[in-house]
NUKE-584694 format. One record per residue (C-alpha): x, y, z. Coordinates in nm, 3 decimals, always signed. Example, Ala and Ser with C-alpha at 12.3 -4.5 7.8 and 13.67 -1.06 7.14 Angstrom:
! residues 2
+---------+---------+---------+
:      px :      py :      pz :
+---------+---------+---------+
:  +1.230 :  -0.450 :  +0.780 :
:  +1.367 :  -0.106 :  +0.714 :
+---------+---------+---------+
//
This chain:
! residues 395
+---------+---------+---------+
:      px :      py :      pz :
+---------+---------+---------+
:  +4.914 :  +0.182 :  +0.413 :
:  +5.044 :  +0.303 :  +0.750 :
:  +4.929 :  +0.617 :  +0.890 :
:  +5.235 :  +0.803 :  +0.875 :
:  +5.308 :  +0.708 :  +0.481 :
:  +4.944 :  +0.838 :  +0.453 :
:  +5.027 :  +1.203 :  +0.608 :
:  +5.340 :  +1.209 :  +0.378 :
:  +5.097 :  +1.176 :  +0.114 :
:  +4.850 :  +1.429 :  +0.212 :
:  +5.174 :  +1.657 :  +0.300 :
:  +5.339 :  +1.601 :  -0.091 :
:  +4.976 :  +1.674 :  -0.237 :
:  +4.938 :  +1.975 :  -0.061 :
:  +5.315 :  +2.103 :  -0.190 :
:  +5.119 :  +2.002 :  -0.534 :
:  +4.853 :  +2.230 :  -0.435 :
:  +5.051 :  +2.538 :  -0.358 :
:  +5.295 :  +2.510 :  -0.692 :
:  +4.933 :  +2.499 :  -0.913 :
:  +4.818 :  +2.830 :  -0.695 :
:  +4.853 :  +3.149 :  -0.897 :
:  +4.775 :  +3.355 :  -0.544 :
:  +5.047 :  +3.369 :  -0.304 :
:  +4.802 :  +3.447 :  +0.005 :
:  +4.593 :  +3.178 :  -0.135 :
:  +4.938 :  +2.933 :  -0.102 :
:  +5.011 :  +3.012 :  +0.222 :
:  +4.602 :  +2.983 :  +0.339 :
:  +4.674 :  +2.649 :  +0.202 :
:  +4.976 :  +2.571 :  +0.340 :
:  +4.858 :  +2.702 :  +0.713 :
:  +4.506 :  +2.421 :  +0.676 :
:  +4.733 :  +2.152 :  +0.613 :
:  +5.003 :  +2.222 :  +0.917 :
:  +4.713 :  +2.222 :  +1.124 :
:  +4.516 :  +1.942 :  +0.976 :
:  +4.877 :  +1.714 :  +1.023 :
:  +4.902 :  +1.851 :  +1.380 :
:  +4.601 :  +1.729 :  +1.465 :
:  +4.617 :  +1.388 :  +1.302 :
:  +4.996 :  +1.347 :  +1.490 :
:  +4.851 :  +1.305 :  +1.801 :
:  +4.550 :  +1.086 :  +1.681 :
:  +4.861 :  +0.870 :  +1.471 :
:  +5.059 :  +0.802 :  +1.841 :
:  +4.686 :  +0.681 :  +1.988 :
:  +4.585 :  +0.448 :  +1.685 :
:  +4.954 :  +0.318 :  +1.743 :
:  +4.952 :  +0.263 :  +2.086 :
:  +4.591 :  +0.109 :  +2.043 :
:  +4.659 :  -0.094 :  +1.703 :
:  +4.364 :  -0.365 :  +1.655 :
:  +4.505 :  -0.697 :  +1.633 :
:  +4.304 :  -0.838 :  +1.305 :
:  +3.984 :  -0.786 :  +1.157 :
:  +3.685 :  -0.801 :  +1.440 :
:  +3.442 :  -1.132 :  +1.376 :
:  +3.122 :  -1.069 :  +1.282 :
:  +2.813 :  -1.240 :  +1.384 :
:  +2.589 :  -1.449 :  +1.121 :
:  +2.345 :  -1.260 :  +0.920 :
:  +2.018 :  -1.391 :  +0.836 :
:  +2.109 :  -1.259 :  +0.457 :
:  +2.418 :  -1.475 :  +0.422 :
:  +2.311 :  -1.748 :  +0.662 :
:  +1.947 :  -1.719 :  +0.737 :
:  +1.960 :  -2.092 :  +0.878 :
:  +2.233 :  -2.117 :  +1.107 :
:  +2.193 :  -1.712 :  +1.267 :
:  +1.867 :  -1.868 :  +1.410 :
:  +1.993 :  -2.196 :  +1.516 :
:  +2.314 :  -2.061 :  +1.655 :
:  +2.067 :  -1.836 :  +1.913 :
:  +1.889 :  -2.182 :  +2.002 :
:  +2.222 :  -2.335 :  +2.111 :
:  +2.307 :  -2.040 :  +2.290 :
:  +1.938 :  -2.089 :  +2.441 :
:  +1.992 :  -2.451 :  +2.496 :
:  +2.330 :  -2.449 :  +2.673 :
:  +2.240 :  -2.470 :  +3.048 :
:  +2.091 :  -2.812 :  +2.925 :
:  +2.337 :  -2.941 :  +2.710 :
:  +2.695 :  -3.079 :  +2.707 :
:  +2.969 :  -2.882 :  +2.593 :
:  +3.027 :  -3.174 :  +2.324 :
:  +2.665 :  -3.208 :  +2.236 :
:  +2.658 :  -2.803 :  +2.162 :
:  +2.989 :  -2.861 :  +1.923 :
:  +2.821 :  -3.156 :  +1.738 :
:  +2.482 :  -2.991 :  +1.725 :
:  +2.690 :  -2.643 :  +1.533 :
:  +2.808 :  -2.884 :  +1.279 :
:  +2.545 :  -3.018 :  +1.160 :
:  +2.355 :  -2.681 :  +1.182 :
:  +2.630 :  -2.535 :  +0.916 :
:  +2.623 :  -2.796 :  +0.744 :
:  +2.229 :  -2.773 :  +0.711 :
:  +2.283 :  -2.417 :  +0.620 :
:  +2.486 :  -2.452 :  +0.311 :
:  +2.281 :  -2.680 :  +0.194 :
:  +1.938 :  -2.491 :  +0.272 :
:  +2.104 :  -2.210 :  +0.074 :
:  +2.148 :  -2.336 :  -0.175 :
:  +1.821 :  -2.543 :  -0.204 :
:  +1.686 :  -2.182 :  -0.197 :
:  +1.923 :  -1.987 :  -0.458 :
:  +1.786 :  -2.275 :  -0.713 :
:  +1.461 :  -2.202 :  -0.626 :
:  +1.367 :  -2.524 :  -0.516 :
:  +1.250 :  -2.420 :  -0.122 :
:  +1.103 :  -2.063 :  -0.094 :
:  +1.342 :  -1.980 :  +0.187 :
:  +1.600 :  -2.116 :  +0.410 :
:  +1.483 :  -1.881 :  +0.688 :
:  +1.373 :  -2.119 :  +0.985 :
:  +1.104 :  -1.861 :  +1.067 :
:  +0.889 :  -1.894 :  +0.731 :
:  +0.918 :  -2.238 :  +0.596 :
:  +0.605 :  -2.370 :  +0.481 :
:  +0.513 :  -2.741 :  +0.375 :
:  +0.597 :  -2.676 :  +0.059 :
:  +0.971 :  -2.638 :  +0.162 :
:  +1.001 :  -2.958 :  +0.385 :
:  +0.873 :  -3.176 :  +0.125 :
:  +1.181 :  -3.020 :  -0.121 :
:  +1.363 :  -3.067 :  +0.177 :
:  +1.313 :  -3.462 :  +0.215 :
:  +1.290 :  -3.504 :  -0.144 :
:  +1.626 :  -3.391 :  -0.144 :
:  +1.765 :  -3.603 :  +0.116 :
:  +1.613 :  -3.877 :  -0.054 :
:  +1.761 :  -3.765 :  -0.404 :
:  +2.126 :  -3.736 :  -0.208 :
:  +2.031 :  -4.191 :  -0.137 :
:  +2.079 :  -4.103 :  +0.276 :
:  +2.061 :  -4.367 :  +0.486 :
:  +1.717 :  -4.364 :  +0.634 :
:  +1.874 :  -4.295 :  +1.011 :
:  +2.097 :  -3.992 :  +0.862 :
:  +1.753 :  -3.839 :  +0.684 :
:  +1.575 :  -3.864 :  +1.067 :
:  +1.877 :  -3.712 :  +1.230 :
:  +1.874 :  -3.427 :  +0.984 :
:  +1.509 :  -3.387 :  +1.024 :
:  +1.512 :  -3.381 :  +1.381 :
:  +1.763 :  -3.070 :  +1.398 :
:  +1.573 :  -2.895 :  +1.150 :
:  +1.241 :  -2.962 :  +1.372 :
:  +1.425 :  -2.829 :  +1.701 :
:  +1.505 :  -2.492 :  +1.558 :
:  +1.148 :  -2.433 :  +1.404 :
:  +1.039 :  -2.545 :  +1.723 :
:  +1.228 :  -2.317 :  +1.893 :
:  +1.155 :  -2.000 :  +1.660 :
:  +0.763 :  -2.092 :  +1.682 :
:  +0.753 :  -2.248 :  +1.372 :
:  +0.503 :  -2.562 :  +1.394 :
:  +0.508 :  -2.649 :  +1.053 :
:  +0.666 :  -2.995 :  +1.088 :
:  +0.437 :  -3.097 :  +1.395 :
:  +0.130 :  -2.985 :  +1.218 :
:  +0.264 :  -3.228 :  +0.900 :
:  +0.290 :  -3.522 :  +1.150 :
:  -0.104 :  -3.455 :  +1.282 :
:  -0.192 :  -3.513 :  +0.964 :
:  -0.072 :  -3.811 :  +0.937 :
:  +0.219 :  -3.769 :  +0.640 :
:  +0.518 :  -3.974 :  +0.648 :
:  +0.817 :  -3.887 :  +0.742 :
:  +1.173 :  -4.125 :  +0.771 :
:  +1.097 :  -4.437 :  +1.032 :
:  +1.312 :  -4.472 :  +1.341 :
:  +1.489 :  -4.862 :  +1.205 :
:  +1.752 :  -5.047 :  +1.413 :
:  +2.075 :  -4.999 :  +1.397 :
:  +2.344 :  -5.216 :  +1.372 :
:  +2.533 :  -5.292 :  +1.679 :
:  +2.880 :  -5.328 :  +1.636 :
:  +3.105 :  -5.483 :  +1.848 :
:  +3.442 :  -5.696 :  +1.875 :
:  +3.480 :  -6.082 :  +1.903 :
:  +3.666 :  -6.195 :  +2.203 :
:  +3.921 :  -6.344 :  +1.947 :
:  +3.937 :  -5.975 :  +1.802 :
:  +3.989 :  -5.843 :  +2.157 :
:  +4.296 :  -6.129 :  +2.230 :
:  +4.458 :  -6.047 :  +1.956 :
:  +4.434 :  -5.637 :  +1.993 :
:  +4.571 :  -5.717 :  +2.339 :
:  +4.838 :  -5.907 :  +2.208 :
:  +4.937 :  -5.682 :  +1.946 :
:  +4.959 :  -5.423 :  +2.278 :
:  +5.292 :  -5.651 :  +2.354 :
:  +5.477 :  -5.464 :  +2.046 :
:  +5.418 :  -5.135 :  +2.233 :
:  +5.674 :  -5.000 :  +2.410 :
:  +5.744 :  -4.746 :  +2.651 :
:  +5.503 :  -4.541 :  +2.860 :
:  +5.262 :  -4.568 :  +2.603 :
:  +5.276 :  -4.921 :  +2.572 :
:  +5.230 :  -4.968 :  +2.973 :
:  +4.911 :  -4.780 :  +2.900 :
:  +4.771 :  -4.989 :  +2.587 :
:  +4.821 :  -5.333 :  +2.761 :
:  +4.607 :  -5.166 :  +3.043 :
:  +4.344 :  -5.015 :  +2.937 :
:  +4.236 :  -5.249 :  +2.628 :
:  +4.115 :  -5.530 :  +2.894 :
:  +3.958 :  -5.257 :  +3.150 :
:  +3.743 :  -5.150 :  +2.822 :
:  +3.680 :  -5.433 :  +2.707 :
:  +3.576 :  -5.628 :  +3.041 :
:  +3.466 :  -5.350 :  +3.275 :
:  +3.230 :  -5.177 :  +2.997 :
:  +3.355 :  -4.802 :  +3.069 :
:  +3.300 :  -4.559 :  +2.818 :
:  +3.649 :  -4.373 :  +2.716 :
:  +3.613 :  -4.085 :  +2.930 :
:  +3.517 :  -4.278 :  +3.268 :
:  +3.875 :  -4.435 :  +3.254 :
:  +4.035 :  -4.175 :  +3.088 :
:  +4.013 :  -3.898 :  +3.388 :
:  +3.987 :  -4.168 :  +3.631 :
:  +4.208 :  -4.044 :  +3.973 :
:  +4.436 :  -4.342 :  +4.141 :
:  +4.206 :  -4.370 :  +4.430 :
:  +3.915 :  -4.495 :  +4.207 :
:  +4.077 :  -4.800 :  +4.130 :
:  +4.023 :  -5.013 :  +4.454 :
:  +4.261 :  -5.321 :  +4.435 :
:  +4.121 :  -5.455 :  +4.807 :
:  +3.772 :  -5.520 :  +4.670 :
:  +3.848 :  -5.521 :  +4.289 :
:  +3.619 :  -5.265 :  +4.198 :
:  +3.649 :  -4.958 :  +4.013 :
:  +3.463 :  -4.596 :  +4.109 :
:  +3.318 :  -4.442 :  +3.803 :
:  +3.388 :  -4.019 :  +3.915 :
:  +3.296 :  -3.889 :  +3.571 :
:  +2.960 :  -4.028 :  +3.409 :
:  +2.824 :  -3.978 :  +3.070 :
:  +2.535 :  -3.651 :  +3.168 :
:  +2.820 :  -3.555 :  +3.439 :
:  +2.633 :  -3.260 :  +3.683 :
:  +2.320 :  -3.315 :  +3.491 :
:  +2.175 :  -3.675 :  +3.444 :
:  +2.468 :  -3.889 :  +3.514 :
:  +2.523 :  -4.079 :  +3.847 :
:  +2.818 :  -4.216 :  +3.979 :
:  +2.862 :  -4.582 :  +4.010 :
:  +3.066 :  -4.918 :  +4.099 :
:  +3.178 :  -5.144 :  +3.846 :
:  +3.334 :  -5.512 :  +3.928 :
:  +3.668 :  -5.577 :  +3.782 :
:  +3.628 :  -5.970 :  +3.696 :
:  +3.907 :  -6.209 :  +3.793 :
:  +4.027 :  -6.226 :  +3.393 :
:  +4.173 :  -5.888 :  +3.384 :
:  +4.331 :  -5.814 :  +3.748 :
:  +4.679 :  -5.917 :  +3.661 :
:  +4.695 :  -5.661 :  +3.365 :
:  +4.553 :  -5.431 :  +3.625 :
:  +4.868 :  -5.500 :  +3.871 :
:  +5.172 :  -5.538 :  +3.634 :
:  +5.057 :  -5.166 :  +3.513 :
:  +5.024 :  -5.013 :  +3.823 :
:  +5.390 :  -5.184 :  +3.909 :
:  +5.471 :  -5.020 :  +3.548 :
:  +5.322 :  -4.667 :  +3.647 :
:  +5.531 :  -4.647 :  +3.981 :
:  +5.807 :  -4.723 :  +3.858 :
:  +5.787 :  -4.425 :  +3.535 :
:  +5.691 :  -4.207 :  +3.826 :
:  +5.999 :  -4.278 :  +4.021 :
:  +6.254 :  -4.257 :  +3.711 :
:  +6.076 :  -3.927 :  +3.670 :
:  +6.067 :  -3.841 :  +4.049 :
:  +5.664 :  -3.795 :  +4.092 :
:  +5.639 :  -3.820 :  +4.422 :
:  +5.249 :  -3.783 :  +4.383 :
:  +5.032 :  -3.837 :  +4.084 :
:  +4.618 :  -3.820 :  +4.113 :
:  +4.585 :  -3.935 :  +3.755 :
:  +4.528 :  -4.341 :  +3.711 :
:  +4.653 :  -4.308 :  +3.379 :
:  +4.883 :  -3.982 :  +3.367 :
:  +5.052 :  -3.804 :  +3.056 :
:  +5.391 :  -3.757 :  +3.067 :
:  +5.497 :  -3.477 :  +2.813 :
:  +5.502 :  -3.200 :  +3.094 :
:  +5.674 :  -3.066 :  +3.383 :
:  +5.396 :  -3.234 :  +3.564 :
:  +5.171 :  -3.515 :  +3.500 :
:  +4.814 :  -3.423 :  +3.397 :
:  +4.522 :  -3.624 :  +3.216 :
:  +4.511 :  -3.720 :  +2.860 :
:  +4.311 :  -3.460 :  +2.629 :
:  +4.058 :  -3.721 :  +2.428 :
:  +4.273 :  -3.644 :  +2.100 :
:  +4.568 :  -3.788 :  +2.266 :
:  +4.414 :  -4.079 :  +2.350 :
:  +4.270 :  -4.118 :  +2.026 :
:  +4.608 :  -4.093 :  +1.895 :
:  +4.675 :  -4.390 :  +2.117 :
:  +4.427 :  -4.603 :  +1.960 :
:  +4.543 :  -4.562 :  +1.609 :
:  +4.909 :  -4.644 :  +1.668 :
:  +4.757 :  -5.006 :  +1.800 :
:  +4.486 :  -4.971 :  +1.543 :
:  +4.818 :  -5.025 :  +1.258 :
:  +4.976 :  -5.242 :  +1.467 :
:  +4.661 :  -5.487 :  +1.538 :
:  +4.563 :  -5.391 :  +1.168 :
:  +4.211 :  -5.403 :  +1.318 :
:  +3.971 :  -5.138 :  +1.302 :
:  +3.797 :  -5.053 :  +1.618 :
:  +3.747 :  -4.747 :  +1.821 :
:  +3.732 :  -4.708 :  +2.189 :
:  +3.406 :  -4.722 :  +2.232 :
:  +3.321 :  -5.034 :  +2.049 :
:  +3.469 :  -5.292 :  +2.355 :
:  +3.164 :  -5.105 :  +2.566 :
:  +2.935 :  -5.265 :  +2.330 :
:  +3.143 :  -5.601 :  +2.262 :
:  +3.126 :  -5.632 :  +2.702 :
:  +2.747 :  -5.576 :  +2.667 :
:  +2.718 :  -5.860 :  +2.377 :
:  +2.956 :  -6.104 :  +2.560 :
:  +2.764 :  -6.097 :  +2.853 :
:  +2.485 :  -6.176 :  +2.641 :
:  +2.567 :  -6.448 :  +2.481 :
:  +2.677 :  -6.574 :  +2.815 :
:  +2.314 :  -6.568 :  +2.944 :
:  +2.359 :  -6.312 :  +3.167 :
:  +1.995 :  -6.122 :  +3.244 :
:  +1.981 :  -5.776 :  +3.037 :
:  +1.882 :  -5.600 :  +3.358 :
:  +2.196 :  -5.737 :  +3.523 :
:  +2.393 :  -5.571 :  +3.203 :
:  +2.166 :  -5.285 :  +3.173 :
:  +2.285 :  -5.201 :  +3.547 :
:  +2.699 :  -5.256 :  +3.456 :
:  +2.644 :  -5.029 :  +3.181 :
:  +2.520 :  -4.749 :  +3.411 :
:  +2.143 :  -4.702 :  +3.221 :
:  +1.830 :  -4.640 :  +3.383 :
:  +1.660 :  -4.866 :  +3.181 :
:  +1.693 :  -5.184 :  +2.974 :
:  +1.514 :  -5.045 :  +2.635 :
:  +1.932 :  -4.833 :  +2.559 :
:  +2.090 :  -5.176 :  +2.646 :
:  +1.878 :  -5.391 :  +2.410 :
:  +1.887 :  -5.073 :  +2.156 :
:  +2.230 :  -4.982 :  +2.114 :
:  +2.453 :  -5.254 :  +2.290 :
:  +2.325 :  -5.560 :  +2.339 :
:  +2.090 :  -5.786 :  +2.169 :
:  +2.001 :  -6.162 :  +2.056 :
:  +2.192 :  -6.219 :  +1.790 :
:  +2.065 :  -6.373 :  +1.450 :
:  +2.230 :  -6.697 :  +1.515 :
:  +2.059 :  -6.772 :  +1.822 :
:  +1.698 :  -6.697 :  +1.683 :
:  +1.754 :  -6.943 :  +1.406 :
:  +1.882 :  -7.182 :  +1.654 :
:  +1.612 :  -7.101 :  +1.909 :
:  +1.357 :  -7.176 :  +1.633 :
:  +1.485 :  -7.482 :  +1.481 :
:  +1.473 :  -7.625 :  +1.802 :
:  +1.171 :  -7.512 :  +1.864 :
:  +1.035 :  -7.729 :  +1.594 :
:  +1.227 :  -8.023 :  +1.590 :
:  +0.942 :  -8.211 :  +1.734 :
:  +0.576 :  -8.183 :  +1.595 :
:  +0.346 :  -7.947 :  +1.848 :
:  +0.044 :  -8.089 :  +1.993 :
:  +0.088 :  -8.421 :  +1.757 :
:  +0.193 :  -8.825 :  +1.812 :
:  +0.489 :  -8.819 :  +1.604 :
:  +0.400 :  -9.172 :  +1.437 :
:  +0.079 :  -8.970 :  +1.350 :
:  +0.242 :  -8.690 :  +1.196 :
:  +0.467 :  -8.889 :  +0.987 :
:  +0.183 :  -9.128 :  +0.849 :
:  -0.009 :  -8.793 :  +0.732 :
:  +0.337 :  -8.646 :  +0.554 :
:  +0.364 :  -8.996 :  +0.344 :
:  -0.038 :  -8.950 :  +0.268 :
:  +0.011 :  -8.585 :  +0.207 :
:  +0.357 :  -8.693 :  -0.056 :
:  +0.152 :  -8.947 :  -0.224 :
:  -0.120 :  -8.785 :  -0.271 :
:  -0.355 :  -9.021 :  -0.127 :
:  -0.581 :  -8.974 :  +0.198 :
+---------+---------+---------+
//
C-alpha cells in the first residue's frame, strides 16, 4: 500500500470516529489531532517517495538457518588474498551444498550440530557414513571431507586432525583416469571445423590445432594478445598463466611445424575480417567482434563456440582435454617426462604424471611381455627340458 493511500485511510478512519462521537468538543479535538498528524506525515511521505528503497535489503547468512555456511563464508573472505576468484566461486558453491546436507542431517538427528565450531568425532563419523550410503565416489568423498576440514581448522576445531592422528581410516586418494583425445579424434574435430562458417569458423580452425599441439590452457590462448604470437621464431608467449600474480610464471611454448599453416591462415583471415569492419588496431589475438570495438571472448562465449563444434564433430570433449592429450601424445612418442612437464609449465613432474601423462597400460603390458620372452639367467634349452620333466611328472 502506498503512503498516500495510508494517509487517506487514516483520514477516513478519523471521520468515522468523529461521527460516533457524542461530544462536539471531543470531535473537534480529535479532528485537530488527526490533521496535525497528517501534516507531519505529508513531509515524511515526500521524503520516503524521494528516497524510496528499491527492493529488499539482502541480509547475511544467520547461524540459525545456515550454521555451516555462515562460518564457511567468513573463512572464504579471510582467504581472499590467497585464492583466485574462480577458486573462491567454486568453493562457495561446494559450501552451500554441504550446508544444505548438514542441516538435513542435523534436523533428522544424525548429527548433533551443523555448526563447525561444535562438531564432534561422532558427527564426523555420521557424515562419513552419509557419504558412503549415498554411494559417492571416493574422490568426491575426499573432496567434501577436505572442504569440511578447511572450515573446521579455520574455526579452531581440530577434531578431524585428532582422528587422523589416532589412525582412524578416512577415504584414501586413488589415481584418477586421465581423459585424453586420440590423434584420430583430434583430426576428426579439426575436420569438423571446416564445416563452420564465418568469423567463428576461422577462430575454431585456429584454436583446435593450437590447443592440441601446444598444451595451452583455455584461458592462456583466449586472453592472448597479437604480439604474443611470434611467427619469426614460431613461439607463443603465455601472458596469463594459471596462478597469475601469485605463483604462476609466464613462459614461452614452441609452435611445431605441424600447425604453422593453420596459424598463417588464421592471421590472414583475421586481417581481412578487421579490414571489413574498418578496425585499424586490435590487441586481442582472438577478438570478439560483437560490439562497436573488439574485446576479449568471455569464458562462457568460448565454451559456446566449443559446444557448436562438439555437435558438428559428434565427439564429446572439453577444451582442457586438448592439454592432457598433448602431454600424453608426447609421452607416447618417447619424450622425456621432464621435457613434457616443462612444456606444460609445471614446477615438478609429479603434477604432470598425476594429472596429464602416464605410461599407458598397453605399453606396460608390452614391456612386461618383452622382458619375459627369454628366461632370465637360464639356458633356454635347459629351461625347456626342465619344463617337459615338470609337465610329465618325472624328474
